[in-house]
N, C-alpha and C positions, 0 to 999 in steps of 0.2 A: 618231324623228328628232330631237325636242327633246333627248332624253337624250344622243344621240351628238354633238349640236352644242354643248350648253351646260353639261353637267354637269362638275364639277371633276375627275372621274376620266377625262375624255377624254385621249387619248394625249399631245397636245402640252402641255396644261395640267398633267397629272399629272407628266410627266417634268420639266417646268420647275419646278414647285412643289417636288416631293419631292427631285429630284436637284440643283436649283439653289438656290432661296431658303432652304428650310427648313434644310438642313445648314449653310449659311453663317450663318444667324441664330442657330443654337444652338452654333456654334463647333466644327463637325466637318468633316472633309474629304469625306466621302461618306455615302451612306445605309447602313443596316444590311446589306441584302442586295441588292447591285447586280444580280446575275443574276436575282433574283426581279423586280426592276423591269423588266429587259429582257423577261422573260416576260410581265409585265403589259402592256407596250406592244404586243408582237406579237400577243398574244391579243385585245386590244381592236381592233387594226388589222384582224386577220383577220375578226372578227365584223362590223365596220363594212363591210368590202369585200363580205362575203356578203350583208348586208342591202341595201346599195345596188345590188349586182349583181342581186339577185332582183327589186328594184323595176324596174330597167331592162329585165329580161327578162320582166316581167309574171308572175312566179311568187312575188311577195312576199306578205306578210300582207294580208288584206283584211277583217278583222273588227273594226277599230277598235283604238286603242292600249290601251283598257281590256281587250280580249279577254274581255268578259263571256260567261259561259255562260248560256243554251244556244247563243247565237250562235256561239261559238267551238267548240262541241261537234261531234261527228261527224255529227249529223243536219243541221246547218245550214252547216257548213264542211267539206265533203268534200275529199279531196285531201291534199296535203302542204304547203299554205301555212302553216298554223299550226305544223306540226312544224318547218319551217324557222325560223319566228319563235322557237320554243322553244329551238332550238339557239343562235341568236344571243343571246337574252336570257341563257341560262345562261353562255355564254362571256364575255359582257361583264360579268356580275356577278362571276364568278370573278376577272376582271381587276381590277374595282373593289375587291373584298375584299383582294386582294394589295396593292393600292395603299394601302388603309387600314392594313394591317399594317406597311407600310414607314414610313408617317408616324408611327404611334404608337411603334414600336420606336426609330426615330431620335430622337424627342423625349425619350423616357424614358430611353434607355440611352446616348446619345452626346452629351449636353450637355457644354459646357465646364465644367471645375472651378469651383465657386462660382456657377454659373448655376442657381439654384433655379427652380421653376415660377413663382413670382410675378415673376420677372425676365425671362421670355421675352417676345418681342414679341407684340402682339395678332394679327399675321398668323399666327404659329406657333400661337397658341391656336386661331384659327379653323380651321387645318388639322388640329390635333389633335382638336378636337371633331367636325369633319367625318369624319375617319377612324373615330372611334368610331361615328358614325351609320351609316356605310357598313357596318361589320361587323355592326351591330345590325339594319339594315333589309334589306340585300340578300339574305340567305338566304331571306327570306319569298317573294320573287317567284321565286327559283329553285325553291323547294318547290312552289308552286302551279302553275307552268308544267310542272314534271315530272309532277305529279299529273294535270293535264289531258292531257298527252301519253299517260300510261298509260290514261286513259279512252278516248282516241281509237284506241289500238292494238288491233286485233282479237284478236291473240294474247295480249294481257295482259287486256283486258276488265274493268278496274276500274270502279267507279261512285262516285267521290268526289263528283262534282257532278251526278249524275243523280237527281233526286227520285223518279222512278218505281221506282228500284231501291234506295231508302233513302239516297241521297246528299243533298247540300244545296248548291243553287246559290249561296246567300248566303255559303257558306264561301269561295268564290272572291273575293267582294267584300271580305271581311275580310282575307284573306291578301294580296290585291293592294294594298289601301290601307294596310295595315300597312307596306308598302314605299313606296308612291307619294307619300303625304303627307310623310314624312320626306325624300323625294327633293327636294321643294320647298325645304326648308331646307338640304339638302346643296348646293343651288345658291346659296342666299341667304347662308349664314353665311360662306363664303370671300369673298364680295363685301364683307362688313363688314370682314374683315381687310385686304383691298386698300384700302378707303376709309380706314380708320384709319391705315394706314401712309403713304398719300399725304398725308392731312391733316397728320399730324405732321411730315412732311418739308418740305412746301411752306409750311406756316404757321410753321415753326420754333418750335413750342411743345411743351412736354411733354404727354404723354397725359393728358387730363382724364378722371377716372372710370375708371381702369384696372380696379380690382377690380369695381365694379358692372357694367361692360361685359362682363367675362369671365363673371361670374355670370349675366348676361342671356343670353349665348350658350349657356351650359350649360342654363339653364332652358328656353330655346327648343327646344333639342335634346331635352330630356327630355319636353316636352309635345307634340312634333310629331306623334306617332301619334294624338292624341286627337280631331282634327277629323273624319276620316271615320268613326271608330267611333261618335262622338256622332251623326252624321247617319244612320248605318245602324241603330244600336241604340237611339237616343234615351236614352242613359244619362245621368242627371244628374251622375254623377261625371265623365264625359268632357266634358260641357258646361262644368262648372266648370273643368276643366283647360284647355280650349281658350280660355275667356274670359280666363284669366290669361296667355295668350301675348301679348296686345296690349301690356301695359305693358313687357314685355321688348323687343318690337320698337320701341316708342316710345323706349326708352332709347338705341338706336342713333342715332336722329335727334336726340335731345337732345344727345348727345355731339358731334355734328357741327355744331351751330348757332353755335359760336363761343365756348363756355365752356371755356377752357383755363387751366392754372395757369402757373407761373413760366416765363418765356421762356428758350429756349435761348441760349447765348452766340452773338453774331453773328460770322461769320468775318472775319478781317482782310482788308482790300482788297489 
């Protein structure tokens, strides 16, 4: 529910960002693959209608949004509720990956002549980094939901997450959170792009700390999978990685506290 309502790959936000602001900000008329963007929209819309329709009809998922096994396995969740959830998740993630491809291809291949990467707006940077995170993280949840569906199907009868047959229930946790914690920053990083653009416009100031802020967004995206892995495996490497996410997040707040450089010229009355 949160994902369908707040994520940047939702249909309205995705089409507005990719088809609207991003091409205009990089100096092109349209996105790279307009038909793929239409496919993205209608795939996500269909998945959302199936999800909310199933909830209205009381046939929707009922094993929590984590879908941890064995609760989501065939022994404790009989019927087709999880299988419906799996179809919805797979369709929505395919839509999100297509949207990420749109963003990355448009920014890298259709920029205006002379517009190098250090010259693109921070909003475009936030969308570019988010697109990369989507392509990086979304296949994981598609994989684990498909594996659990195969465990549940009697005619397939795999045992990826069944410890009694040599599987590993913790494998679901690792695969799921490899997606779910980057999803937090997939929601957060576009918001920093919005805020940076709004502050620059209404304060009429040049962007302060452009390069450090871009590097902070990149570093946040790079370290985003570390938190759940550190909590599950107690790895000191991932503990170290996650601890260094805080300075990068603090840099966004520092940038917005009023430290700006040379003023932009005032418009004539």
